[in-house]
C-alpha positions in Angstrom: 83.7 108.1 109.0 86.7 110.0 110.4 89.8 108.9 108.6 91.9 109.2 111.7 90.1 106.3 113.3 89.5 104.3 110.1 93.0 102.7 110.2 93.5 101.0 113.5 97.1 99.9 113.4 99.8 98.5 111.0 100.3 94.8 110.6 103.8 93.6 111.3 104.3 90.1 110.1 107.0 88.3 108.2 105.0 88.2 105.0 104.1 91.9 105.1 107.7 92.9 106.0 109.0 90.9 103.0 106.6 92.8 100.7 107.7 96.2 102.0 110.4 96.4 99.3 107.6 96.3 96.7 105.9 99.2 98.4 103.1 97.1 100.0 102.1 97.6 103.6 99.3 96.1 105.7 96.8 97.7 108.1 94.0 96.6 110.3 91.0 98.7 109.4 87.4 99.2 110.6 85.0 96.5 109.4 82.9 99.1 107.4 85.9 100.7 105.6 85.9 100.8 101.8 88.9 100.9 99.5 88.5 104.6 98.7 88.2 105.5 102.4 91.3 103.5 103.3 93.2 105.2 100.4 92.3 108.7 101.6 93.1 107.8 105.2 96.6 106.4 104.5 97.4 109.3 102.2 96.2 111.8 104.8 98.0 110.2 107.8 101.3 109.2 106.2 101.5 111.9 103.4 102.2 109.4 100.6 100.6 108.5 97.3 98.6 105.3 97.3 98.3 103.4 93.9 96.3 100.4 95.1 94.3 99.0 98.0 93.3 95.3 98.5 90.8 94.4 101.2 90.7 91.1 103.0 88.1 89.9 105.5 89.8 87.6 108.0 87.2 85.1 109.4 86.8 84.4 113.1 88.5 81.2 114.3 87.8 78.7 117.1 90.6 78.1 119.5 90.9 75.8 122.5 92.1 77.4 125.7 92.5 74.5 128.0 89.1 72.7 128.0 87.2 75.8 126.8 86.5 76.6 123.2 86.8 80.4 122.5 86.4 82.3 119.3 89.2 84.5 118.1 87.5 87.5 116.5 87.7 88.2 112.8 88.9 91.5 111.4 89.4 93.4 108.1 92.8 94.1 106.8 94.0 96.3 103.9 97.1 95.8 101.8 98.1 99.2 100.5 100.5 99.7 97.6 102.4 102.9 97.4 103.8 104.8 94.5 107.2 103.7 93.3 110.0 105.3 95.4 107.9 106.0 98.5 108.2 104.2 101.9 106.5 104.2 105.3 108.5 104.2 108.5 106.2 101.8 110.4 108.4 98.6 110.4 110.7 98.0 113.3 114.4 98.2 112.5 
């Protein structure tokens, strides 16, 4: 799979922002992505050295919208740990 389209977008949440000082960043990735593919994609896109990748499958959830029951789709996210001293400039200032 093309690494350019493997990583969809970064995740900007309070928990991920708090872990950025540890060199950990989160990304939404394609459902068929593997750890090695995510590692190569992040290293290629952001020009950094990745030391670890953790993958989490987020399950779909049911939500009520008024009287209707809808399903919020699930997704796959990757928590990427960078080599000590490296940073990404994806977080808002």
